C-alpha positions, 0 to 999 in steps of 0.5 A: 619144606621148612620145619616151621611149617611142621611144628609137630615134627619139630616138637617131636624131634626136640622131645626125642633129643631131650629124652635121650639127653635126660636118660644119658645124664641119669644113666651116668649119675646112677651107674657110671659116676657112682662111687664103687664099694671101698675095700679094706686092705691088709697089706702083706709081704707078697705082691699078690692078694686074697679076696675075702667074701663073707657069707653071713645069715640066711641066704635070700639072694645072690645079688651081693655075692656074685658081683663081688666074685666077678670083681675078684675074678677080673682083678689080676692082683687077686690070686685066690678067694677065701669065703668066710661062712657063718650061715644056717642056709636059706633059699634054694635058687640063690644057693644054687646060683652062687654054687654055679658061679663058684664052680665056674670061678674056680677054673680060674682061681682057687677058692677056700671056704672058712666055716665059722659057727655054722655052715649048714644046708644051703651054706654047705651047698655053696661051700661044697663048690670050693677047692678046699673047706676048712672048719672049726672042730665045733662048726655045725655043718652038713644038714644036706636036705630040703624042707618045704614049710606050709602053714595050715590054719583050716581047722582054726578057721573051721571052728570060727565058721570061716571058709574059702571058696576056690575056683581053680584051673587045675587040681594043683593050682591051690596047692599049699594054701593054708586055708584048706586041707591038703589032699593025698594027691597034692601031698604026693606031688609036693613030695616029688618036688622036694625029692627032686630038689634034694637029688639036685643037692646030693648031685651037686655035693657029689660032683664038687666034693668028688664023692659017689652019689650013693655015699652022699645019700647015706649021710644026706639025711638032714643031720647036722654034723660037727666039724670033726665029724664032717672031716671024717665024713669027707664033707670038709678037708681040714680043721682050722680057723680063718688064718689057716684057711688064708694060709691054705689059699695062699699055698694052693695059688702059689703065693709066696710070703704073706698075702695081702687081704682085701675085705669089701666094705660098702660105702654109702651112696652120695645123697644126690645119687640116693635121691635120684635112684629113689625118684627114678624107682618111684617114677617107674613104679608110678608108670607101671601102675598107670599102665597096669604092668602087673602080673595076674595075682595068684596065691602060693604059700610054697617056700622051698629052702635048704634049711 
């Protein structure tokens, strides 16, 4: 039976082929044909290199860090990595994600952390995974602890006659809301969460730094330490600057001579690539809205940080 007798079938096949070709083109443009990040290379006398990663500012995501680490892992030219840290810490999950990847990475190549002005809390969590930590004498580091910040305005609302009614599925569903006073039972539950995450922090530092958990707990009281103090407490391995960290990384990885340094420098995406990405994102968002691909809304004011 000829296809002319089945125009619907013919149209359906044509539509499927068209969508497949269109999808392939978009995939190639957005992913395969995109121009990768450039790298600024400072050449040395050695045939091998050290990859540099910068960890700056509050830690809110691991998305930029981990792909770069993976790139250095598979680059045979790179024999070690130096992480330049200047961060006060940040969110728990990305700090833990980076830590875990570093613990895996150092099975293949050496990692040295070079601390600048500050490398505290979540930044120290990440740094502890390195083979060696080099800090300036005046670096602020340590601050091993967890904080949960919960703003509360219920007293102010009470003064102006504003209140909220809550219909919840359990006694802890509205925990952390700023519009009502926290109950003693809720406070106990949140304290349990904080202490659980705190113990994860302590265990991670003890494991990575080869220290006893009991010892780490004695100094893990949220206190920030100078680089000199941290050296005496075995939280860092050496006092020095970035160049000292590079020399140490070269020594640990067996690089002879002056290593080449590779710095990542992101290159802006071409205009057509940016346009297509924006168009695809908008289309997906539009489809999601039309099809109601949304989760059930619920309030949570909880924010757990290594700060």
